[in-house]
MIGU-714907 format. One record per residue: residue in one letter; x, y, z of N, C-alpha, C in turn. Coordinates in steps of 0.05 Angstrom, whole numbers, plus 5000, padded with zeros to 4 digits. Example, Ala and Ser with C-alpha at 12.3 -4.5 7.8 and 13.67 -1.06 7.14 Angstrom:
<nudos>
+--------+------+------+------+------+------+------+------+------+------+
! residu !   nu !   nv !   nw !  cau !  cav !  caw !   cu !   cv !   cw !
+--------+------+------+------+------+------+------+------+------+------+
!      A ! 5264 ! 4886 ! 5156 ! 5246 ! 4910 ! 5156 ! 5264 ! 4934 ! 5156 !
!      S ! 5257 ! 4955 ! 5142 ! 5273 ! 4979 ! 5143 ! 5258 ! 5001 ! 5157 !
+--------+------+------+------+------+------+------+------+------+------+
</nudos>
This chain:
<nudos>
+--------+------+------+------+------+------+------+------+------+------+
! residu !   nu !   nv !   nw !  cau !  cav !  caw !   cu !   cv !   cw !
+--------+------+------+------+------+------+------+------+------+------+
!      M ! 6777 ! 4218 ! 2283 ! 6760 ! 4220 ! 2306 ! 6750 ! 4193 ! 2315 !
!      A ! 6745 ! 4175 ! 2296 ! 6734 ! 4149 ! 2304 ! 6753 ! 4134 ! 2322 !
!      K ! 6779 ! 4137 ! 2319 ! 6798 ! 4123 ! 2336 ! 6794 ! 4132 ! 2365 !
!      L ! 6788 ! 4158 ! 2370 ! 6784 ! 4167 ! 2397 ! 6758 ! 4157 ! 2409 !
!      L ! 6737 ! 4157 ! 2392 ! 6711 ! 4148 ! 2402 ! 6710 ! 4119 ! 2409 !
!      Y ! 6723 ! 4102 ! 2394 ! 6722 ! 4074 ! 2398 ! 6744 ! 4063 ! 2415 !
!      G ! 6765 ! 4078 ! 2420 ! 6786 ! 4069 ! 2437 ! 6806 ! 4050 ! 2424 !
!      R ! 6800 ! 4042 ! 2400 ! 6819 ! 4025 ! 2385 ! 6814 ! 4029 ! 2356 !
!      C ! 6834 ! 4022 ! 2340 ! 6832 ! 4029 ! 2311 ! 6829 ! 4004 ! 2294 !
!      E ! 6818 ! 3983 ! 2304 ! 6814 ! 3959 ! 2288 ! 6794 ! 3964 ! 2266 !
!      D ! 6801 ! 3957 ! 2241 ! 6784 ! 3962 ! 2218 ! 6757 ! 3949 ! 2221 !
!      S ! 6756 ! 3924 ! 2232 ! 6731 ! 3910 ! 2234 ! 6712 ! 3924 ! 2253 !
!      L ! 6722 ! 3935 ! 2275 ! 6704 ! 3949 ! 2293 ! 6693 ! 3974 ! 2280 !
!      L ! 6709 ! 3988 ! 2266 ! 6699 ! 4012 ! 2252 ! 6679 ! 4006 ! 2231 !
!      K ! 6683 ! 3984 ! 2216 ! 6664 ! 3976 ! 2195 ! 6638 ! 3968 ! 2207 !
!      V ! 6638 ! 3953 ! 2228 ! 6613 ! 3944 ! 2241 ! 6598 ! 3968 ! 2251 !
!      S ! 6612 ! 3986 ! 2265 ! 6599 ! 4010 ! 2276 ! 6588 ! 4028 ! 2253 !
!      G ! 6603 ! 4030 ! 2231 ! 6593 ! 4046 ! 2209 ! 6568 ! 4033 ! 2196 !
!      A ! 6568 ! 4007 ! 2194 ! 6544 ! 3993 ! 2184 ! 6520 ! 3997 ! 2202 !
!      L ! 6525 ! 3996 ! 2228 ! 6503 ! 3999 ! 2247 ! 6493 ! 4028 ! 2246 !
!      R ! 6511 ! 4047 ! 2243 ! 6502 ! 4075 ! 2241 ! 6484 ! 4079 ! 2217 !
!      H ! 6492 ! 4068 ! 2194 ! 6476 ! 4070 ! 2170 ! 6449 ! 4057 ! 2173 !
!      A ! 6449 ! 4034 ! 2186 ! 6423 ! 4019 ! 2190 ! 6405 ! 4036 ! 2209 !
!      L ! 6417 ! 4048 ! 2229 ! 6401 ! 4064 ! 2248 ! 6390 ! 4089 ! 2234 !
!      L ! 6406 ! 4102 ! 2218 ! 6397 ! 4125 ! 2203 ! 6374 ! 4118 ! 2184 !
!      G ! 6377 ! 4095 ! 2171 ! 6356 ! 4087 ! 2153 ! 6330 ! 4081 ! 2167 !
!      S ! 6332 ! 4069 ! 2190 ! 6308 ! 4063 ! 2206 ! 6296 ! 4088 ! 2217 !
!      L ! 6313 ! 4106 ! 2227 ! 6303 ! 4132 ! 2238 ! 6291 ! 4150 ! 2217 !
!      S ! 6300 ! 4147 ! 2192 ! 6289 ! 4164 ! 2171 ! 6260 ! 4156 ! 2165 !
!      Q ! 6252 ! 4132 ! 2172 ! 6225 ! 4123 ! 2167 ! 6207 ! 4133 ! 2190 !
!      E ! 6217 ! 4132 ! 2215 ! 6201 ! 4138 ! 2238 ! 6219 ! 4142 ! 2263 !
!      R ! 6212 ! 4162 ! 2279 ! 6227 ! 4166 ! 2304 ! 6224 ! 4142 ! 2322 !
!      A ! 6245 ! 4137 ! 2338 ! 6244 ! 4114 ! 2356 ! 6266 ! 4116 ! 2377 !
!      S ! 6261 ! 4103 ! 2400 ! 6281 ! 4101 ! 2421 ! 6300 ! 4078 ! 2414 !
!      G ! 6321 ! 4076 ! 2430 ! 6340 ! 4054 ! 2426 ! 6326 ! 4027 ! 2429 !
!      Y ! 6309 ! 4025 ! 2449 ! 6294 ! 4000 ! 2453 ! 6276 ! 3994 ! 2429 !
!      E ! 6262 ! 4014 ! 2419 ! 6245 ! 4010 ! 2396 ! 6261 ! 4002 ! 2371 !
!      L ! 6284 ! 4013 ! 2368 ! 6301 ! 4006 ! 2345 ! 6310 ! 3977 ! 2347 !
!      A ! 6318 ! 3969 ! 2372 ! 6325 ! 3941 ! 2376 ! 6303 ! 3922 ! 2369 !
!      R ! 6278 ! 3929 ! 2376 ! 6255 ! 3913 ! 2370 ! 6251 ! 3912 ! 2339 !
!      R ! 6255 ! 3934 ! 2326 ! 6252 ! 3934 ! 2297 ! 6272 ! 3915 ! 2284 !
!      F ! 6297 ! 3915 ! 2294 ! 6318 ! 3897 ! 2283 ! 6310 ! 3868 ! 2287 !
!      E ! 6297 ! 3862 ! 2309 ! 6289 ! 3835 ! 2315 ! 6266 ! 3825 ! 2297 !
!      R ! 6250 ! 3844 ! 2287 ! 6227 ! 3837 ! 2271 ! 6231 ! 3836 ! 2241 !
!      T ! 6255 ! 3845 ! 2233 ! 6260 ! 3846 ! 2204 ! 6269 ! 3819 ! 2193 !
!      P ! 6264 ! 3813 ! 2168 ! 6272 ! 3788 ! 2156 ! 6303 ! 3785 ! 2155 !
!      W ! 6317 ! 3807 ! 2152 ! 6346 ! 3805 ! 2150 ! 6360 ! 3802 ! 2177 !
!      R ! 6345 ! 3798 ! 2198 ! 6357 ! 3794 ! 2225 ! 6374 ! 3768 ! 2225 !
!      Y ! 6368 ! 3750 ! 2206 ! 6384 ! 3725 ! 2205 ! 6412 ! 3730 ! 2193 !
!      A ! 6415 ! 3751 ! 2178 ! 6440 ! 3757 ! 2166 ! 6457 ! 3776 ! 2183 !
!      W ! 6443 ! 3794 ! 2197 ! 6457 ! 3814 ! 2213 ! 6440 ! 3821 ! 2237 !
!      H ! 6452 ! 3820 ! 2261 ! 6437 ! 3825 ! 2286 ! 6449 ! 3849 ! 2301 !
!      A ! 6431 ! 3866 ! 2310 ! 6440 ! 3888 ! 2327 ! 6425 ! 3887 ! 2353 !
!      Q ! 6440 ! 3887 ! 2375 ! 6428 ! 3886 ! 2401 ! 6426 ! 3914 ! 2413 !
!      Y ! 6408 ! 3917 ! 2433 ! 6405 ! 3943 ! 2446 ! 6432 ! 3952 ! 2457 !
!      S ! 6448 ! 3934 ! 2467 ! 6474 ! 3941 ! 2479 ! 6493 ! 3952 ! 2458 !
!      Q ! 6488 ! 3947 ! 2432 ! 6503 ! 3960 ! 2410 ! 6490 ! 3985 ! 2401 !
!      I ! 6464 ! 3985 ! 2401 ! 6449 ! 4008 ! 2389 ! 6451 ! 4033 ! 2407 !
!      R ! 6447 ! 4030 ! 2433 ! 6446 ! 4053 ! 2450 ! 6473 ! 4069 ! 2450 !
!      P ! 6496 ! 4056 ! 2452 ! 6521 ! 4072 ! 2451 ! 6525 ! 4085 ! 2424 !
!      E ! 6516 ! 4072 ! 2403 ! 6519 ! 4084 ! 2376 ! 6501 ! 4108 ! 2373 !
!      L ! 6477 ! 4107 ! 2385 ! 6459 ! 4131 ! 2384 ! 6472 ! 4154 ! 2399 !
!      G ! 6486 ! 4148 ! 2421 ! 6500 ! 4169 ! 2436 ! 6522 ! 4182 ! 2419 !
!      R ! 6538 ! 4165 ! 2405 ! 6559 ! 4175 ! 2388 ! 6548 ! 4192 ! 2365 !
!      M ! 6525 ! 4183 ! 2354 ! 6512 ! 4198 ! 2333 ! 6503 ! 4225 ! 2343 !
!      A ! 6492 ! 4226 ! 2367 ! 6483 ! 4252 ! 2378 ! 6507 ! 4271 ! 2382 !
!      I ! 6530 ! 4260 ! 2391 ! 6554 ! 4276 ! 2395 ! 6564 ! 4287 ! 2368 !
!      D ! 6564 ! 4269 ! 2348 ! 6574 ! 4277 ! 2321 ! 6555 ! 4296 ! 2306 !
!      G ! 6530 ! 4297 ! 2315 ! 6510 ! 4315 ! 2303 ! 6497 ! 4303 ! 2280 !
+--------+------+------+------+------+------+------+------+------+------+
</nudos>
């Protein structure tokens, strides 16, 4: 199914999206938030220097997560 959602089957794209999904789930398990609020959380964490997620990445992934249930 991931190949249909992402439009291409590059392993790196799927890995990044999977990592983002897990990071979003972890953040949402602590507290409900909008896509904008999640982006702000990512900006304020110490590990933002190692991995960065922008709103333009977060919002589409939240949509895919909602579709997937």
